C-alpha positions as CSV (number, residue, x, y, z in Angstrom):
1,M,79.5,205.9,236.2
2,D,81.2,208.9,237.6
3,L,80.0,211.8,235.4
4,R,82.8,214.1,236.4
5,N,85.4,211.5,235.3
6,Y,83.4,210.9,232.0
7,Y,83.3,214.6,231.0
8,Q,86.9,215.1,232.1
9,K,88.0,212.2,229.7
10,I,85.9,213.8,226.9
11,R,87.6,217.2,227.4
12,Q,91.1,215.5,227.5
13,V,90.5,213.6,224.3
14,E,89.0,216.6,222.6
15,A,92.2,218.6,223.5
16,E,94.3,215.9,221.9
17,I,92.3,216.0,218.6
18,G,94.0,218.4,216.2
19,E,91.6,219.2,213.5
20,D,87.9,220.2,213.5
21,P,86.0,218.6,211.9
22,T,87.8,215.3,212.2
23,I,87.3,211.9,210.7
24,V,86.6,208.9,212.9
25,M,86.3,205.2,212.1
26,S,83.5,203.3,213.8
27,L,84.2,200.3,216.0
28,E,82.0,197.2,216.3
29,T,79.7,197.6,219.3
30,S,77.4,195.3,221.2
31,D,74.3,197.2,220.1
32,G,74.9,196.6,216.4
33,G,77.5,199.2,215.4
34,K,79.5,198.2,212.4
35,A,83.3,198.5,212.3
36,G,85.2,200.4,209.7
37,R,82.7,203.2,208.7
38,A,84.4,206.6,208.2
39,T,82.5,209.7,209.3
40,E,83.4,213.3,209.5
41,V,82.2,214.8,212.8
42,P,82.9,217.8,215.0
43,R,85.8,217.5,217.4
44,E,83.4,217.4,220.4
45,T,81.4,214.5,218.9
46,A,84.6,212.6,218.0
47,A,85.8,212.9,221.6
48,R,82.6,211.5,223.0
49,L,82.6,208.6,220.5
50,I,86.1,207.8,221.4
51,V,85.5,207.9,225.1
52,E,82.4,205.7,224.7
53,L,84.5,203.2,222.6
54,R,82.2,203.6,219.6
55,A,84.9,205.0,217.3
56,R,88.6,205.7,216.9
57,L,90.5,208.5,215.1
58,A,91.1,207.7,211.5
59,T,94.7,207.3,210.3
60,A,96.1,209.8,207.8
61,E,95.7,207.3,205.0
62,E,92.1,206.5,206.0
63,A,91.2,210.2,206.3
64,A,92.8,210.9,202.8
65,A,90.8,208.1,201.3
66,Y,87.6,209.2,202.9
67,R,88.1,212.8,201.7
68,A,88.9,211.6,198.2
69,L,85.7,209.5,198.2
70,V,83.6,212.5,199.4
71,E,85.1,214.8,196.7
72,E,84.4,212.2,194.0
73,Q,80.8,211.8,195.2
74,R,80.4,215.6,195.2
75,R,81.8,215.9,191.7
76,I,79.4,213.2,190.4
77,A,76.4,214.9,192.2
78,D,77.4,218.2,190.6
79,Q,77.5,216.5,187.1
80,V,74.1,215.0,187.7
81,Q,72.7,218.3,188.7
82,A,74.2,220.1,185.7
83,M,72.7,217.4,183.4
84,S,69.3,217.8,184.9
85,R,69.4,221.5,184.0
86,T,70.0,220.8,180.4
87,Q,66.7,220.9,178.5
88,F,65.8,219.2,175.3
89,A,62.8,219.7,173.1
90,V,61.5,217.2,170.5
91,I,60.0,218.9,167.5
92,S,58.4,217.5,164.4
93,D,59.7,218.0,160.8
94,V,56.9,220.4,160.1
95,E,57.9,222.6,163.1
96,M,61.6,222.4,162.1
97,K,60.8,223.6,158.5
98,A,58.7,226.5,160.0
99,I,61.5,227.5,162.2
100,R,64.1,227.4,159.3
101,G,61.7,229.4,157.1
102,A,61.3,232.1,159.8
103,L,65.1,232.3,160.2
104,K,65.9,232.8,156.5
105,P,66.3,236.4,155.6
106,S,63.6,237.6,153.2
107,K,64.6,238.9,149.8
108,G,63.0,242.1,149.3
């Protein structure tokens, strides 16, 4: 493998990629890579994966679907986190009556 040619191809592909970070779709590889997995990576990494035939650039539709999925997952994670901050206390009837008695203004 000619390393000069390899890195020249990477720089050329990197220059063609418009956005950073970019979304790539994995390709099936002989070492067990699965096709069709979307991943958001830096432009340099995307160029290397494309040159090595491990991934391709995602289409606009695939990128939009991936970003929508990530946003939905982020929203759900935020909800779960907010729910975990909510605290509940279980108290008995005796404790509840004591609290209510302490909150009633005294007549005096």
